[in-house]
Structure formats: structure tokens, C-alpha cells
C-alpha positions, 0 to 999 in steps of 0.5 A, a space after each residue: 524341376 518340374 514334376 507331375 504325379 499320376 495315380 492309376 486304378 479303377 478304385 481311385 477313379 471310383 472313389 472306392 479308394 481315397 488317393 493319399 499317395 499324391 499328397 504324400 508324394 507332393 509334400 516330399 518333392 516340395 521339400 527340395 523346392 521342386 515344383 509339382 506342376 500337375 496331379 492326374 488319375 486314370 483308370 485301369 485302361 491300357 490306352 488311357 494310361 499310355 496317353 497320360 504318360 505320353 503327355 506327362 513326359 512332354 511337360 515334366 522333367 520327372 513323373 512319379 506314377 503309383 499303382 498298377 505294378 501287381 500281378 493281376 490282369 488289371 495291373 497295366 502300368 508297365 505294359 502301357 509305358 512299354 507300348 506308349 514309348 515303344 520300349 521293350 520288356 524284358 524279364 529281370 531274373 533278379 527281381 523274379 528271384 526276389 519275388 520267389 524268396 518273398 513268397 517263400 518267406 510267408 510260406 507260399 509258392 510264386 504263381 505264374 501271374 507273379 512273374 509278370 512283375 519281373 517284366 521291366 522296361 529295357 534300360 530301367 533301374 530297379 528300386 528295391 521293394 523291401 515290404 512287398 513283391 512289386 519292385 519300383 522302377 526308375 526309367 528315362 523315357 523320351 527325355 523325361 525321368 519316370 518313377 514307377 511305384 506300387 500303390 500300396 502306401 507302405 510299399 510306396 513310402 519305403 521305396 520313395 524314402 530309400 531311392 527317390 528322395 535321394 534323387 530329388 535331393 541330388 537334383 536340388 540346389 537346396 539343403 532341406 531339414 525337417 522336424 515333426 512335432 507330435 500333438 494330442 488334446 487339441 483339435 486342428 483348428 484350435 492349433 491352427 488359430 494359435 499358431 496364426 501370425 507366428 513368425 517362422 521365417 522361411 520354414 514351412 509348416 504343414 498339418 497332417 491329421 493321424 487321428 487321434 493325434 495331429 502332426 506338424 511338419 516343419 521344413 527349412 531349406 537353405 543352400 547350406 545345412 547350417 543355415 537350414 538347421 539354424 532356421 528349423 530350430 527357431 521355428 520349432 522353438 517358437 511353435 512349442 512356446 505357442 502350443 505348450 503341453 499340446 506337443 507331446 513329442 517329436 519324430 515318428 514315435 507315437 503316443 503309445 510308443 512314447 508312453 511305453 518308453 516312459 513305463 520302461 524307463 521308470 520300471 513301472 507296470 501298467 494294468 488296464 480296465 475298460 468299459 466303453 472302449 472295448 479293448 482299444 487301450 489295451 490294443 494301443 499299448 501292446 501295438 508296441 513291441 516289448 510291451 510285455 515288459 510293462 503291460 500286465 493285464 487288460 480287463 474289458 468289463 462292460 457288464 456291472 456283473 463283470 465290473 464287480 467280479 473281475 475288478 471288486 467294484 462294490 455293488 453299492 457303488 454301482 447302485 448309488 452312483 452308476 456304472 459311469 461315474 467317478 466313483 466307479 471308474 475309481 474303483 475300476 482302476 484301484 481293482 485292476 491295479 491291486 488284483 495284478 500287482 501293477 504300479 499303475 492302474 487306469 480305467 475309463 467308463 463312459 456313454 459312447 452312444 448313440 443311445 443311453 444318455 440322460 439329462 444328467 449324463 448325456 452321450 459322450 460323458 466319460 470318466 477316467 481314473 488313475 490308481 497308484 499306491 500313492 493315491 487315486 484320482 478321477 477326470 470327467 470329460 465330454 466327447 459327444 462325437 459318433 461312437 467310433 471317434 468317441 472310443 478311439 479318443 478316449 482310448 488315446 486320452 487314457 494312454 496320455 493320462 498314463 504318460 502325464 502322470 509319468 512326467 508329473 504333468 497330471 491335471 488336477 483331478 476329482 475323487 478322493 485320496 487312497 491309503 
């Protein structure tokens, strides 16, 4: 099919919001061999939206529209469609009841403005929104199929995957199979360089950066599911062979989730001591439901005093080696592990910048350490980027250190053995 994608909203037109929805939808459509022939954005103007919708109906077999389905005065998409195609709007009582139940579940009452979201073009099919109030709408107008969906990404993703993807599949003569490989520790350009010239057959490879991770999506299409599965398996095997340990997982489980599973499966417990990351490691670990089964404690110790009092770092260690050193990192990891009775203790200390660096320890210098009853090791890195990037990547690097330890994949570290 020929498909157009339209995003609405002044925020998109003014650059306040980056339109990531279009790329996401286009990728989904391409999986089934459909041709996306046009991307277009339009502001919150009734006449302008109507013109864009009418013109799209002349060119496309289907049009995906996001945005403008909310309760406020500038949410005009449905009204614009009604006027452009001279279709009557009717109040859908089921939608209205669903909106009412949603607000009751979060302790609020439905306002009169929310009732606007229950006005649906006559002849429409409702696409259920399980995470918000605005329903998706599927309707045929002037011989063209329109899918109206919220602009909020999590609502769009749920509606599209549940209701639009099956429709796209039915309209295709191809079977699509996809696998997602999750990568960490190498830059996108480095991964791309390693994969240059790799024979993947007809399997399509695309990159998606979800900092600090990089996702590789491989999609194989064929007229039979067996052929698509076979082609995909060959492509995945070749990518894994080329990238090695850079590929840490597959599917939609994050680095934190995979690390949590390993901790749980190994009956291990974790305590964390952070300096330069300011609590981001603990946050990443505890973002996963059930983290209390394996996560015992997180200490954010920026000052030398807190390192000594909370973690037992020796004053002499700090004086001789400094707060940013392998020796301090190891003392922090051991201290947080022992004081909390954890089977694993990890730590990080570094110079996030933009100031504070020296010739010996420039901005971006970071030390990490891992302590277990069997020993302790430290690792030195340099992440000379902006402060936010530094903190986020360093936190993820420590989580990955835990994962690697549980898999027996630790790099060779410095430091001393611990009895």
C-alpha cells in the first residue's frame, strides 16, 4: 500500500517537540513492505489540517495521523476531519464511559472538556487506548483509510501495535519476522563500521540509539514464515559473530532488567556506592519491578567525610590517593558490601566536569570497583563528554560490570586481591 504519515501540533512545527513518531510509524509500515510516500506536519489550524487530510486521501491508500485528539481547544484533528470530509460527529457512549473509568482509577472526575474526546466520525471503528484517554480511530474517508492516533508516544505505540500492525499485516502478501539485538559499550559509528559489508541477504538492519544502549533491529520478509525465520536466524548469527560481547541481550529487556534477572537467578544481592553518578546506578537498578529481591542499599557519597563515615574509606587512602582513584573506589565497593551484608558491592568515583580535572586526572576520568567475598578489582576509564552524558554512561557501565561479573565475563582489572 501507499501510506502517508501526518503529525499535527504547533509544538512540532515550532520545534518544541521533536517528531519521533513519524520515524517510528514509518519503520513499522516498512516491515510489511508497504511504501511510505510522504511525511507531513501541520500546526493546530482547523483549515490547514483539513487541507492536508483531503490532499493525503487523493494520494494514499492509508494515512496515519498523530496528535490533536486531546481535550483542549487546540486539539482539532477530529473536528478538521469531520469538516474536510463532511462527516457527522457522534458521541460514543462506550468511549465516554471508558474515559470516566480512567479518571476514576487515578482519583479524578471527568471534566466537560474530556467529553470532546468521545466525539467520533460516523462509521468509525474505535482503537482502544489502554494507557490514556484519547481513543484511536479507524475510518474510511473518500476511499482512503485513516488511522487517527494520539501524539503521546506510549499511547501511540500501544494503539499501533495492538490495532494497526495486524491490519498492516493483513494488507501485505509478505510475512515479517523481526529480532532486536541490544548493544552496549561501543559507539553507533563503531558498530556500523564493524557491520559494513556483512552479508545479511534480504534481511533489513536498522539502528536505534536509546542512550546509553544501541538497538539493532533485523527484519526479514518472505512469502512464508519458515523462509522468513530461516533468513532472520542466519542474519542474527552473523551480526552476533561480528560484534561479540557488544551484544548483551535480545528483545526488549533493558540492561538493568537483564542484570536484575541474573542477580535473582544467582541468589545474589547488590549494594552500590556512588560518587560522580549521583544515584543514577541505584535508580537504574530499582527501575525494574521486584528489585527489592536483590538490591539492598545505595549510598551517594560525594564528600570525603561521607565516604569515610558511611563506607569506611580510610582517611589515609583519601589523602594519599585522592577521592578519584582505584584505591578509593575499591574501598568504597568493599565498604558498602560489608556494611550491608551483600554478596556484591560496586562503586564509582570520577570527575564529571566541566571543572575539577588535572593533568594527571583530566575531566572524564572515572574509576569503578567490584567487591565480592572472593576478591576485589578496579577499572579505569575516560569518558570525556558533557556532564549528563558522563553520568548516564558511567552508571550504565557499572550496571554492565555487575552483569559481566555474574556471567564470568569480567575484563582484566587492576587493584588488589581481598581476603
